[in-house]
C-alpha positions in Angstrom: 67.7 -126.3 -79.2 64.5 -124.8 -80.8 65.9 -122.0 -83.0 62.5 -120.2 -82.9 62.7 -120.0 -79.1 66.3 -118.9 -79.3 65.4 -116.1 -81.7 62.6 -114.9 -79.3 64.9 -115.2 -76.3 68.6 -115.1 -77.2 69.4 -115.5 -73.5 68.5 -119.2 -73.7 71.7 -120.0 -75.5 73.8 -119.2 -72.5 71.3 -119.1 -69.6 69.0 -122.0 -70.4 69.4 -123.7 -67.0 68.8 -120.5 -65.1 65.8 -119.6 -67.1 64.3 -123.1 -66.7 64.6 -122.7 -62.9 63.1 -119.3 -63.0 60.1 -120.6 -65.1 59.7 -123.4 -62.6 59.7 -120.9 -59.7 57.1 -118.8 -61.5 54.9 -121.8 -62.1 55.2 -122.9 -58.5 54.2 -119.4 -57.3 51.2 -119.3 -59.6 50.2 -122.9 -58.5 49.3 -121.3 -55.1 46.4 -119.7 -56.9 45.3 -122.7 -58.9 41.7 -122.1 -58.0 41.8 -118.4 -58.9 40.2 -117.0 -62.0 43.5 -115.3 -62.7 45.6 -118.5 -62.8 45.3 -119.2 -66.6 45.4 -115.5 -67.7 48.6 -115.1 -65.7 50.2 -118.2 -67.2 49.4 -116.7 -70.6 50.9 -113.4 -69.5 54.3 -114.8 -68.4 54.7 -117.2 -71.3 57.6 -116.4 -73.5 59.3 -113.8 -71.4 63.1 -113.3 -71.6 63.4 -113.4 -67.7 66.3 -111.0 -67.9 65.3 -109.2 -64.6 65.1 -112.3 -62.4 68.2 -113.6 -64.2 70.1 -110.5 -63.1 68.8 -110.9 -59.6 70.1 -114.4 -59.3 73.5 -113.6 -60.8 73.8 -110.6 -58.5 73.1 -112.8 -55.5 75.6 -115.4 -56.7 78.3 -112.8 -57.4 78.4 -111.8 -53.6 77.1 -115.0 -52.0 74.5 -117.5 -53.1 71.1 -117.6 -54.7 68.8 -119.5 -52.4 65.0 -119.9 -52.4 64.6 -116.3 -51.3 66.4 -115.2 -54.4 64.0 -117.2 -56.6 61.0 -115.8 -54.7 62.3 -112.2 -55.2 63.0 -113.1 -58.9 59.3 -114.0 -59.2 58.3 -110.7 -57.7 60.3 -108.6 -60.1 59.1 -110.7 -63.1 55.5 -110.3 -62.0 56.1 -106.5 -61.6 57.4 -106.5 -65.2 54.4 -108.5 -66.3 52.0 -106.1 -64.7 53.7 -103.2 -66.4 53.6 -104.9 -69.8 49.9 -105.6 -69.6 49.1 -101.9 -68.9 51.8 -100.6 -71.3 50.3 -102.6 -74.2 46.8 -101.1 -73.5 48.2 -97.5 -73.4 50.2 -98.1 -76.6 47.4 -99.9 -78.4 49.8 -102.8 -79.1 48.5 -105.5 -81.5 51.3 -108.1 -81.0 53.5 -109.2 -78.0 56.1 -112.0 -78.2 54.5 -113.2 -81.5 51.1 -113.6 -79.9 48.1 -111.4 -79.0 48.7 -108.9 -76.2 46.9 -109.6 -73.0 44.2 -107.0 -73.5 43.3 -108.5 -76.9 43.2 -112.0 -75.6 41.3 -111.3 -72.4 39.7 -107.9 -72.7 40.3 -104.6 -71.0 38.5 -105.3 -67.8 40.3 -108.5 -67.1 43.6 -106.7 -68.0 43.1 -104.0 -65.4 42.0 -106.4 -62.7 44.9 -108.8 -63.4 47.3 -105.9 -62.9 45.6 -105.3 -59.5 45.9 -109.0 -58.6 49.5 -109.1 -59.6 50.3 -106.3 -57.2 48.7 -108.3 -54.4 50.7 -111.3 -55.5 53.9 -109.3 -55.2 52.9 -108.1 -51.7 52.4 -111.7 -50.7 55.8 -112.7 -51.9 57.3 -109.7 -50.1 55.7 -110.6 -46.8 57.2 -114.1 -47.0 60.7 -112.6 -47.6 60.1 -110.7 -44.3 62.6 -107.9 -45.1 61.3 -104.3 -44.9 64.2 -103.1 -47.1 63.1 -105.5 -49.9 59.4 -104.4 -49.5 60.4 -100.7 -49.7 62.5 -101.2 -52.8 59.7 -103.1 -54.6 57.2 -100.5 -53.7 59.4 -97.6 -54.8 60.1 -99.4 -58.1 56.4 -99.9 -58.8 55.7 -96.2 -58.1 58.6 -95.0 -60.3 57.5 -97.2 -63.2 54.0 -95.6 -63.0 55.6 -92.2 -62.9 57.6 -93.0 -66.0 54.5 -94.2 -67.9 52.6 -90.9 -67.0 55.6 -88.8 -68.0 55.9 -90.5 -71.3 52.3 -89.9 -72.1 52.7 -86.2 -71.3 55.8 -85.9 -73.4 54.3 -87.5 -76.5 52.5 -84.2 -77.1 55.4 -81.9 -76.0 57.0 -79.6 -78.5 60.1 -79.3 -76.4 61.2 -82.9 -76.0 64.8 -83.3 -75.0 67.3 -86.1 -74.4 67.0 -85.4 -70.7 63.3 -86.0 -70.9 63.8 -89.2 -72.9 66.4 -90.5 -70.4 64.2 -89.8 -67.4 61.4 -91.8 -69.0 63.5 -94.9 -69.7 65.2 -94.6 -66.3 61.8 -94.7 -64.6 60.0 -97.1 -66.9 62.8 -99.6 -67.6 66.0 -99.0 -65.6 64.4 -99.0 -62.2 63.2 -102.6 -62.6 66.7 -103.7 -63.6 68.2 -101.7 -60.7 65.9 -103.3 -58.1 66.6 -106.7 -59.5 70.3 -106.3 -59.1 69.9 -104.6 -55.8 67.6 -107.3 -54.3 70.0 -110.0 -55.5 72.9 -108.2 -53.7 70.9 -107.9 -50.5 69.7 -111.5 -50.5 73.1 -112.7 -51.4 74.6 -111.0 -48.3 76.6 -108.4 -50.1 78.3 -105.5 -48.3 76.8 -102.1 -48.5 79.4 -101.1 -51.1 78.6 -104.2 -53.1 74.8 -103.5 -52.9 75.4 -99.9 -54.2 77.7 -101.2 -56.9 75.3 -103.8 -58.1 72.4 -101.3 -58.0 74.4 -99.1 -60.3 75.1 -102.0 -62.6 71.4 -102.7 -62.8 70.4 -99.1 -63.4 73.0 -98.6 -66.1 72.4 -101.9 -68.0 68.7 -101.0 -67.8 69.2 -97.7 -69.5 71.6 -99.2 -72.1 69.2 -102.0 -72.8 66.3 -99.6 -73.5 68.5 -97.4 -75.7 69.5 -100.4 -77.8 65.9 -101.5 -78.0 64.8 -98.1 -79.3 67.6 -98.0 -81.8 66.5 -101.3 -83.2 62.8 -100.3 -83.2 63.3 -96.6 -84.3 60.7 -96.7 -87.0 57.9 -97.2 -84.4 56.0 -93.9 -84.6 54.9 -94.1 -81.0 58.3 -94.1 -79.4 59.8 -91.0 -77.8 63.0 -91.7 -79.6 61.1 -91.5 -82.9 59.8 -88.0 -81.9 63.4 -86.9 -81.3 64.3 -88.1 -84.7 61.4 -86.4 -86.4 62.0 -83.1 -84.7 65.7 -82.9 -85.3 67.4 -80.9 -88.0 69.7 -83.8 -88.9 68.5 -87.3 -87.8 72.1 -88.6 -88.0 72.9 -86.4 -85.0 70.2 -88.2 -82.9 71.4 -91.6 -83.9 75.1 -90.7 -83.2 74.2 -89.3 -79.8 72.1 -92.4 -79.0 74.9 -94.8 -79.9 77.3 -92.7 -77.8 74.9 -92.9 -74.8 74.6 -96.7 -75.3 78.4 -97.1 -75.0 78.6 -94.7 -72.1 76.0 -96.4 -70.0 77.3 -99.9 -70.9 80.7 -98.6 -69.8 79.3 -97.4 -66.5 77.7 -100.8 -65.9 81.0 -102.5 -66.5 82.8 -100.1 -64.1 80.2 -100.8 -61.4 81.3 -104.4 -61.2 84.9 -103.6 -60.3 84.5 -104.1 -56.6 82.7 -107.4 -57.1 85.0 -110.4 -56.6 86.0 -112.3 -59.7 83.8 -115.4 -60.0 81.5 -117.1 -62.6 78.5 -115.0 -61.7 80.4 -111.7 -62.2 81.6 -113.0 -65.6 78.0 -113.8 -66.5 76.9 -110.3 -65.5 79.6 -108.9 -67.8 78.6 -111.2 -70.6 74.9 -110.4 -70.2 75.8 -106.7 -70.6 77.5 -107.4 -73.9 74.8 -109.7 -75.1 71.9 -107.4 -74.3 73.3 -103.9 -75.1 76.2 -104.1 -77.6 75.1 -106.7 -80.1 73.3 -104.4 -82.6 
């Protein structure tokens, strides 16, 4: 296996087959728009993604039933939603590198970036209409709105003098965890899970999403633009902030593990448990 690709996406080591199928589904979805001006820019935008959100969706579906073509379509929807958020997030944060290449707005310009985000939302609506499930459509819509709320809230808090851990958690819950939660939730719905299983897998998604972002911020703590960095800078003793963050990481990872207790033991459940360890605890 290409060690460079493995370093960029450590999930390839265990989930290569899943990720290849997800990539194939994404390419098939975009091929429907082969004559669109957005085709090539979107291929560039999705290139190199970890695919953790659609992976969680597929595993959630398999843990309570099976992952059919609807699961792959929904997986494309959540990955496109993530892609759209990354394009806009990179503009807001003035990023100069993404996945070891130029961010979308540097490659294609600001105007195309904004319009591509609009096109992607239409693409997601198209997928949702084919799934023909109002529950799924509502969940995707609510997630898109919450992610936007999180982005606005983060922008406001960057100049706040009273930033708290509760503020920080609210931002990562909206910006990151909601996408993980909807991925796991849609997988449970499509897989035919019971209401209790749908709730349990939704909680798994939310908690792994929060833990995932905490871990990412701990690794990238020197980034001056992160809310976590502002907490460190404004603290009396930065060690207290790091200790609290590490405690939160373990707490949310523990909550995610506990959420899986009512899911029957099977390979997919084992993969969800391993994915949690791989993405949140390997610091």
